[in-house]
N, CA, C and O atoms as CSV, one atom per row, in Angstrom:
chain,resi,resn,atom,element,x,y,z
A,1,MET,N,N,67.550,-24.666,-66.323
A,1,MET,CA,C,68.873,-23.929,-66.090
A,1,MET,C,C,69.545,-25.402,-65.601
A,1,MET,O,O,69.110,-26.270,-64.844
A,2,PRO,N,N,70.720,-25.301,-66.325
A,2,PRO,CA,C,71.333,-26.495,-66.117
A,2,PRO,C,C,72.183,-26.423,-64.617
A,2,PRO,O,O,72.654,-27.363,-63.976
A,3,ALA,N,N,72.201,-24.814,-64.276
A,3,ALA,CA,C,73.374,-24.958,-62.876
A,3,ALA,C,C,72.190,-25.394,-61.707
A,3,ALA,O,O,72.570,-26.155,-60.818
A,4,ASN,N,N,70.595,-24.870,-61.689
A,4,ASN,CA,C,69.616,-25.452,-60.843
A,4,ASN,C,C,68.835,-26.373,-61.112
A,4,ASN,O,O,67.830,-26.223,-61.807
A,5,GLN,N,N,69.262,-27.632,-60.506
A,5,GLN,CA,C,68.451,-29.181,-60.956
A,5,GLN,C,C,67.782,-28.505,-60.186
A,5,GLN,O,O,67.234,-27.484,-60.601
A,6,ASN,N,N,67.641,-28.986,-58.626
A,6,ASN,CA,C,66.781,-29.130,-57.780
A,6,ASN,C,C,66.340,-28.178,-56.994
A,6,ASN,O,O,67.105,-27.984,-56.049
A,7,GLY,N,N,65.570,-27.621,-57.005
A,7,GLY,CA,C,65.122,-26.015,-56.188
A,7,GLY,C,C,64.402,-24.999,-56.430
A,7,GLY,O,O,63.756,-25.425,-57.387
A,8,THR,N,N,64.081,-24.067,-56.273
A,8,THR,CA,C,63.144,-22.897,-57.193
A,8,THR,C,C,63.624,-21.762,-56.871
A,8,THR,O,O,62.852,-20.819,-57.043
A,9,PHE,N,N,64.970,-21.450,-56.328
A,9,PHE,CA,C,65.636,-20.347,-56.643
A,9,PHE,C,C,66.354,-20.366,-57.823
A,9,PHE,O,O,66.892,-21.373,-58.283
A,10,PRO,N,N,66.369,-19.206,-58.347
A,10,PRO,CA,C,65.958,-17.875,-58.064
A,10,PRO,C,C,64.637,-17.575,-58.741
A,10,PRO,O,O,64.665,-16.406,-59.129
A,11,PHE,N,N,63.455,-18.186,-59.046
A,11,PHE,CA,C,62.629,-18.008,-59.236
A,11,PHE,C,C,61.349,-17.445,-58.478
A,11,PHE,O,O,60.382,-16.804,-58.889
A,12,SER,N,N,61.846,-18.121,-56.694
A,12,SER,CA,C,60.934,-17.594,-56.111
A,12,SER,C,C,61.436,-16.388,-55.370
A,12,SER,O,O,60.889,-15.887,-54.387
A,13,ARG,N,N,62.478,-16.000,-55.920
A,13,ARG,CA,C,62.808,-14.625,-55.367
A,13,ARG,C,C,62.690,-13.742,-56.227
A,13,ARG,O,O,62.654,-12.624,-55.714
A,14,ASP,N,N,62.619,-13.743,-57.229
A,14,ASP,CA,C,62.273,-13.120,-58.622
A,14,ASP,C,C,61.201,-12.894,-59.192
A,14,ASP,O,O,61.248,-12.016,-60.054
A,15,SER,N,N,59.903,-13.554,-58.951
A,15,SER,CA,C,58.118,-13.872,-59.149
A,15,SER,C,C,58.127,-13.975,-57.604
A,15,SER,O,O,58.519,-14.691,-56.683
A,16,THR,N,N,57.384,-12.701,-57.907
A,16,THR,CA,C,56.003,-12.530,-56.681
A,16,THR,C,C,55.005,-13.915,-56.566
A,16,THR,O,O,54.729,-14.703,-55.661
A,17,ALA,N,N,54.588,-13.744,-58.127
A,17,ALA,CA,C,53.698,-15.378,-58.658
A,17,ALA,C,C,54.020,-16.401,-58.374
A,17,ALA,O,O,53.495,-17.196,-57.594
A,18,PHE,N,N,55.181,-16.507,-59.158
A,18,PHE,CA,C,55.805,-18.034,-59.047
A,18,PHE,C,C,55.678,-18.591,-57.133
A,18,PHE,O,O,55.187,-19.612,-56.650
A,19,ALA,N,N,56.425,-17.276,-56.400
A,19,ALA,CA,C,56.168,-17.705,-54.765
A,19,ALA,C,C,55.055,-17.804,-54.402
A,19,ALA,O,O,55.126,-18.649,-53.509
A,20,LEU,N,N,53.779,-17.421,-54.519
A,20,LEU,CA,C,52.701,-17.630,-54.720
A,20,LEU,C,C,52.140,-19.075,-55.152
A,20,LEU,O,O,51.354,-19.598,-54.363
A,21,ASP,N,N,52.492,-19.817,-56.411
A,21,ASP,CA,C,51.822,-20.373,-56.724
A,21,ASP,C,C,52.561,-21.943,-55.745
A,21,ASP,O,O,52.051,-22.828,-55.059
A,22,TYR,N,N,53.860,-21.633,-56.146
A,22,TYR,CA,C,54.353,-22.812,-54.862
A,22,TYR,C,C,54.262,-22.867,-53.775
A,22,TYR,O,O,54.377,-23.973,-53.248
A,23,LEU,N,N,53.951,-21.384,-52.745
A,23,LEU,CA,C,53.176,-21.369,-51.290
A,23,LEU,C,C,51.849,-22.740,-51.956
A,23,LEU,O,O,51.928,-23.933,-51.664
A,24,GLY,N,N,50.759,-22.131,-52.847
A,24,GLY,CA,C,49.691,-22.671,-52.839
A,24,GLY,C,C,49.871,-24.370,-53.110
A,24,GLY,O,O,49.318,-25.251,-52.450
A,25,SER,N,N,50.670,-24.537,-54.105
A,25,SER,CA,C,50.901,-26.576,-54.189
A,25,SER,C,C,51.608,-26.910,-52.794
A,25,SER,O,O,50.963,-27.775,-52.202
A,26,PHE,N,N,52.174,-26.697,-52.440
A,26,PHE,CA,C,52.574,-26.972,-51.298
A,26,PHE,C,C,51.285,-27.369,-49.753
A,26,PHE,O,O,51.043,-28.304,-48.989
A,27,LEU,N,N,50.726,-25.765,-50.063
A,27,LEU,CA,C,49.343,-25.803,-48.950
A,27,LEU,C,C,48.585,-27.142,-49.371
A,27,LEU,O,O,48.482,-28.181,-48.719
A,28,ARG,N,N,48.111,-26.856,-50.565
A,28,ARG,CA,C,47.109,-27.759,-51.174
A,28,ARG,C,C,48.156,-29.673,-51.028
A,28,ARG,O,O,47.582,-30.459,-50.274
A,29,GLY,N,N,48.665,-29.883,-51.285
A,29,GLY,CA,C,49.239,-31.409,-51.040
A,29,GLY,C,C,49.359,-32.052,-50.045
A,29,GLY,O,O,49.144,-33.234,-49.775
A,30,CYS,N,N,49.903,-30.779,-49.216
A,30,CYS,CA,C,49.605,-31.185,-47.714
A,30,CYS,C,C,48.340,-31.380,-46.903
A,30,CYS,O,O,48.158,-32.121,-45.937
A,31,TYR,N,N,47.538,-30.581,-47.489
A,31,TYR,CA,C,46.005,-30.634,-46.922
A,31,TYR,C,C,45.569,-31.456,-47.472
A,31,TYR,O,O,44.368,-31.447,-47.204
A,32,GLU,N,N,45.874,-32.525,-48.376
A,32,GLU,CA,C,45.498,-33.121,-49.329
A,32,GLU,C,C,45.782,-34.494,-48.614
A,32,GLU,O,O,45.038,-35.361,-48.156
A,33,GLY,N,N,46.961,-34.374,-48.684
A,33,GLY,CA,C,47.395,-35.438,-47.647
A,33,GLY,C,C,48.902,-36.351,-48.507
A,33,GLY,O,O,49.487,-37.394,-48.216
A,34,TRP,N,N,49.070,-35.452,-49.508
A,34,TRP,CA,C,49.713,-35.884,-50.420
A,34,TRP,C,C,51.189,-35.774,-49.654
A,34,TRP,O,O,51.988,-36.180,-50.497
A,35,LEU,N,N,51.831,-35.458,-48.596
A,35,LEU,CA,C,53.165,-35.007,-47.593
A,35,LEU,C,C,53.435,-36.692,-46.537
A,35,LEU,O,O,53.777,-36.756,-45.356
A,36,PRO,N,N,53.139,-37.827,-47.472
A,36,PRO,CA,C,53.592,-38.706,-46.143
A,36,PRO,C,C,54.698,-38.768,-45.327
A,36,PRO,O,O,54.894,-39.396,-44.287
A,37,TRP,N,N,55.726,-37.654,-46.266
A,37,TRP,CA,C,57.212,-37.775,-45.531
A,37,TRP,C,C,57.296,-36.699,-44.424
A,37,TRP,O,O,58.324,-36.372,-43.831
A,38,LEU,N,N,55.975,-36.167,-44.224
A,38,LEU,CA,C,55.924,-35.315,-43.326
A,38,LEU,C,C,56.292,-35.542,-41.486
A,38,LEU,O,O,57.051,-35.022,-40.668
A,39,SER,N,N,55.229,-36.648,-41.490
A,39,SER,CA,C,55.395,-37.533,-40.410
A,39,SER,C,C,56.796,-37.913,-39.693
A,39,SER,O,O,56.795,-38.510,-38.617
A,40,ASP,N,N,57.797,-37.596,-40.245
A,40,ASP,CA,C,59.013,-38.387,-39.716
A,40,ASP,C,C,59.764,-36.998,-39.665
A,40,ASP,O,O,60.946,-37.093,-39.335
A,41,THR,N,N,59.286,-35.691,-39.938
A,41,THR,CA,C,59.898,-34.562,-39.413
A,41,THR,C,C,58.990,-33.820,-38.399
A,41,THR,O,O,58.520,-32.726,-38.711
A,42,GLY,N,N,58.776,-34.278,-37.413
A,42,GLY,CA,C,58.550,-33.293,-36.612
A,42,GLY,C,C,57.781,-34.495,-35.132
A,42,GLY,O,O,57.912,-35.718,-35.173
A,43,THR,N,N,57.121,-33.832,-34.114
A,43,THR,CA,C,56.294,-34.551,-32.956
A,43,THR,C,C,55.678,-35.085,-33.507
A,43,THR,O,O,56.131,-36.184,-33.827
A,44,GLY,N,N,54.167,-34.722,-34.046
A,44,GLY,CA,C,53.267,-35.811,-34.550
A,44,GLY,C,C,53.351,-36.232,-35.763
A,44,GLY,O,O,54.290,-36.359,-36.549
A,45,ASP,N,N,51.676,-36.533,-35.837
A,45,ASP,CA,C,51.281,-37.850,-36.781
A,45,ASP,C,C,50.844,-36.456,-37.825
A,45,ASP,O,O,50.025,-35.612,-37.462
A,46,TYR,N,N,51.414,-36.424,-38.886
A,46,TYR,CA,C,51.218,-36.014,-39.765
A,46,TYR,C,C,49.551,-36.573,-40.581
A,46,TYR,O,O,49.534,-37.752,-40.935
A,47,ARG,N,N,48.271,-35.741,-40.835
A,47,ARG,CA,C,46.976,-36.047,-41.091
A,47,ARG,C,C,46.849,-35.024,-42.336
A,47,ARG,O,O,47.371,-33.918,-42.477
A,48,ALA,N,N,45.946,-35.784,-43.237
A,48,ALA,CA,C,45.443,-34.839,-44.118
A,48,ALA,C,C,43.988,-33.648,-43.264
A,48,ALA,O,O,43.492,-33.938,-42.175
A,49,GLY,N,N,43.627,-32.540,-43.980
A,49,GLY,CA,C,42.674,-31.999,-43.491
A,49,GLY,C,C,43.257,-31.145,-42.193
A,49,GLY,O,O,42.432,-30.849,-41.328
A,50,ASP,N,N,44.131,-30.885,-42.077
A,50,ASP,CA,C,45.107,-30.138,-41.229
A,50,ASP,C,C,45.620,-28.750,-41.484
A,50,ASP,O,O,46.789,-28.482,-41.208
A,51,LEU,N,N,44.520,-27.532,-42.180
A,51,LEU,CA,C,44.831,-26.663,-42.731
A,51,LEU,C,C,46.529,-26.090,-41.857
A,51,LEU,O,O,47.665,-25.784,-42.218
A,52,TRP,N,N,45.696,-26.223,-40.468
A,52,TRP,CA,C,46.910,-25.047,-39.455
A,52,TRP,C,C,48.054,-26.220,-39.858
A,52,TRP,O,O,48.960,-25.922,-40.635
A,53,GLY,N,N,47.991,-27.070,-39.494
A,53,GLY,CA,C,49.000,-28.240,-39.643
A,53,GLY,C,C,50.190,-27.537,-40.322
A,53,GLY,O,O,51.374,-27.440,-39.999
A,54,CYS,N,N,49.233,-26.920,-41.737
A,54,CYS,CA,C,49.803,-27.221,-43.004
A,54,CYS,C,C,50.656,-26.121,-43.030
A,54,CYS,O,O,51.751,-26.206,-43.585
A,55,VAL,N,N,50.250,-25.029,-42.454
A,55,VAL,CA,C,50.857,-23.140,-42.650
A,55,VAL,C,C,51.687,-23.385,-42.029
A,55,VAL,O,O,52.695,-22.980,-42.607
A,56,GLY,N,N,52.086,-24.123,-40.557
A,56,GLY,CA,C,52.934,-24.422,-39.891
A,56,GLY,C,C,54.036,-24.747,-40.216
A,56,GLY,O,O,55.160,-24.255,-40.117
A,57,THR,N,N,53.605,-25.646,-40.624
A,57,THR,CA,C,55.179,-26.545,-41.765
A,57,THR,C,C,55.726,-25.661,-42.447
A,57,THR,O,O,56.864,-25.214,-42.303
A,58,TRP,N,N,54.700,-25.285,-43.450
A,58,TRP,CA,C,55.475,-23.709,-44.473
A,58,TRP,C,C,56.544,-23.262,-43.414
A,58,TRP,O,O,57.736,-23.567,-43.387
A,59,TYR,N,N,55.864,-22.496,-42.583
A,59,TYR,CA,C,56.925,-21.631,-42.070
A,59,TYR,C,C,58.241,-22.578,-41.552
A,59,TYR,O,O,59.345,-22.590,-42.098
A,60,ALA,N,N,57.918,-23.210,-40.595
A,60,ALA,CA,C,59.101,-24.243,-39.960
A,60,ALA,C,C,60.001,-25.576,-40.655
A,60,ALA,O,O,61.135,-26.035,-40.515
A,61,GLY,N,N,58.813,-25.888,-41.460
A,61,GLY,CA,C,59.998,-26.942,-42.333
A,61,GLY,C,C,59.812,-28.497,-41.329
A,61,GLY,O,O,60.506,-29.505,-41.466
A,62,ALA,N,N,58.777,-28.321,-40.421
A,62,ALA,CA,C,58.916,-29.826,-39.911
A,62,ALA,C,C,56.758,-29.877,-39.465
A,62,ALA,O,O,56.083,-28.879,-39.718
A,63,TRP,N,N,56.186,-30.996,-38.918
A,63,TRP,CA,C,55.047,-30.926,-38.587
A,63,TRP,C,C,55.016,-30.903,-36.862
A,63,TRP,O,O,55.424,-31.707,-36.024
A,64,GLU,N,N,54.441,-29.799,-36.781
A,64,GLU,CA,C,53.819,-29.546,-35.045
A,64,GLU,C,C,55.029,-29.725,-34.153
A,64,GLU,O,O,54.987,-30.345,-33.091
A,65,VAL,N,N,56.393,-28.993,-34.777
A,65,VAL,CA,C,57.258,-28.434,-33.960
A,65,VAL,C,C,56.881,-27.129,-33.182
A,65,VAL,O,O,56.097,-26.301,-33.645
A,66,PRO,N,N,57.340,-27.039,-32.276
A,66,PRO,CA,C,57.566,-25.640,-31.769
A,66,PRO,C,C,57.315,-24.469,-32.056
A,66,PRO,O,O,56.528,-23.684,-31.526
A,67,ALA,N,N,58.493,-24.257,-33.541
A,67,ALA,CA,C,58.213,-23.011,-34.480
A,67,ALA,C,C,56.860,-22.939,-34.897
A,67,ALA,O,O,56.127,-21.959,-34.763
A,68,ALA,N,N,56.508,-24.242,-35.512
A,68,ALA,CA,C,55.089,-23.890,-36.201
A,68,ALA,C,C,54.078,-23.943,-35.873
A,68,ALA,O,O,53.169,-23.910,-36.702
A,69,THR,N,N,53.747,-24.078,-34.089
A,69,THR,CA,C,53.052,-23.617,-33.497
A,69,THR,C,C,52.954,-22.220,-33.023
A,69,THR,O,O,51.903,-21.589,-32.923
A,70,GLU,N,N,54.120,-21.800,-32.745
A,70,GLU,CA,C,53.893,-20.273,-32.598
A,70,GLU,C,C,53.938,-19.348,-33.399
A,70,GLU,O,O,53.744,-18.157,-33.155
A,71,TYR,N,N,54.207,-19.854,-34.440
A,71,TYR,CA,C,54.039,-19.048,-35.900
A,71,TYR,C,C,52.339,-19.075,-36.385
A,71,TYR,O,O,51.659,-18.080,-36.635
A,72,THR,N,N,51.908,-20.464,-36.430
A,72,THR,CA,C,50.290,-20.310,-36.487
A,72,THR,C,C,49.452,-20.166,-35.419
A,72,THR,O,O,48.304,-20.521,-35.689
A,73,THR,N,N,49.605,-19.788,-34.347
A,73,THR,CA,C,49.124,-19.065,-32.808
A,73,THR,C,C,49.306,-17.283,-33.418
A,73,THR,O,O,48.370,-16.485,-33.386
A,74,ARG,N,N,50.623,-16.967,-33.911
A,74,ARG,CA,C,50.673,-15.375,-34.391
A,74,ARG,C,C,49.922,-15.260,-35.922
A,74,ARG,O,O,48.806,-14.869,-35.584
A,75,VAL,N,N,49.907,-15.315,-36.621
A,75,VAL,CA,C,49.085,-15.677,-37.754
A,75,VAL,C,C,47.596,-15.360,-37.764
A,75,VAL,O,O,47.035,-14.613,-38.565
A,76,ARG,N,N,46.778,-16.340,-36.306
A,76,ARG,CA,C,45.911,-16.647,-36.072
A,76,ARG,C,C,45.349,-15.071,-35.192
A,76,ARG,O,O,44.300,-14.530,-34.842
A,77,GLU,N,N,46.556,-14.883,-35.159
A,77,GLU,CA,C,46.131,-13.862,-33.882
A,77,GLU,C,C,46.444,-12.270,-34.926
A,77,GLU,O,O,46.537,-11.188,-34.346
A,78,ILE,N,N,46.527,-12.336,-35.900
A,78,ILE,CA,C,46.528,-11.262,-36.411
A,78,ILE,C,C,45.521,-10.987,-37.569
A,78,ILE,O,O,45.126,-9.950,-38.101
A,79,LEU,N,N,45.157,-12.808,-37.830
A,79,LEU,CA,C,43.991,-12.434,-38.898
A,79,LEU,C,C,42.709,-12.709,-37.686
A,79,LEU,O,O,41.748,-13.355,-38.102
A,80,GLN,N,N,42.679,-12.374,-36.631
A,80,GLN,CA,C,41.458,-11.993,-35.251
A,80,GLN,C,C,41.544,-10.943,-35.475
A,80,GLN,O,O,40.485,-10.493,-35.914
A,81,ARG,N,N,42.620,-9.973,-35.371
A,81,ARG,CA,C,42.642,-8.499,-35.045
A,81,ARG,C,C,42.002,-7.725,-36.231
A,81,ARG,O,O,41.341,-6.691,-36.134
A,82,ARG,N,N,42.278,-8.329,-37.247
A,82,ARG,CA,C,42.604,-7.878,-38.839
A,82,ARG,C,C,43.210,-6.200,-38.931
A,82,ARG,O,O,42.696,-5.152,-39.321
A,83,VAL,N,N,44.474,-6.532,-38.398
A,83,VAL,CA,C,45.505,-5.280,-38.483
A,83,VAL,C,C,45.641,-4.611,-39.592
A,83,VAL,O,O,46.174,-3.502,-39.639
A,84,TRP,N,N,44.960,-5.503,-41.030
A,84,TRP,CA,C,44.901,-4.684,-42.417
A,84,TRP,C,C,43.803,-3.437,-42.404
A,84,TRP,O,O,43.591,-2.564,-43.246
A,85,LEU,N,N,43.235,-3.681,-41.212
A,85,LEU,CA,C,42.221,-2.437,-41.673
A,85,LEU,C,C,42.048,-0.975,-40.514
A,85,LEU,O,O,41.151,-0.134,-40.449
A,86,ALA,N,N,43.848,-1.207,-39.361
A,86,ALA,CA,C,44.023,-0.356,-38.957
A,86,ALA,C,C,44.157,0.605,-39.436
A,86,ALA,O,O,44.795,0.500,-40.483
A,87,ASP,N,N,43.690,2.153,-39.057
A,87,ASP,CA,C,44.522,3.263,-39.904
A,87,ASP,C,C,45.817,2.954,-39.872
A,87,ASP,O,O,46.193,2.098,-39.071
A,88,GLY,N,N,46.960,3.749,-40.947
A,88,GLY,CA,C,48.088,3.578,-40.513
A,88,GLY,C,C,48.679,2.905,-40.901
A,88,GLY,O,O,49.843,3.255,-41.095
A,89,TRP,N,N,48.257,1.451,-41.281
A,89,TRP,CA,C,49.030,0.291,-41.658
A,89,TRP,C,C,49.045,0.382,-43.112
A,89,TRP,O,O,48.087,0.726,-43.804
A,90,PRO,N,N,50.246,0.038,-43.540
A,90,PRO,CA,C,51.183,-0.985,-42.837
A,90,PRO,C,C,52.699,-0.602,-42.041
A,90,PRO,O,O,53.586,-1.345,-41.620
A,91,GLU,N,N,52.525,1.311,-42.045
A,91,GLU,CA,C,53.234,1.632,-41.419
A,91,GLU,C,C,53.808,1.324,-39.829
A,91,GLU,O,O,54.762,1.962,-39.383
């Protein structure tokens, strides 16, 4: 697509499968240590093997910034409570 040189839009909007693949590739690259530029984006030192740090970065766009930490805290709480098993979910 000539008008879309650098980015994932509209694919990430139009394809759930694409969006999930893109998320997976980001998390894998981050976890493996293939994104050293993340050390320049936040408040901490980027390191391989920190899955929760990568999840937070996916949300906030920077390494170990407050928004990332708040997000991972919320995700961990939801996982611990297993809200998807509650009656009436997702209403």
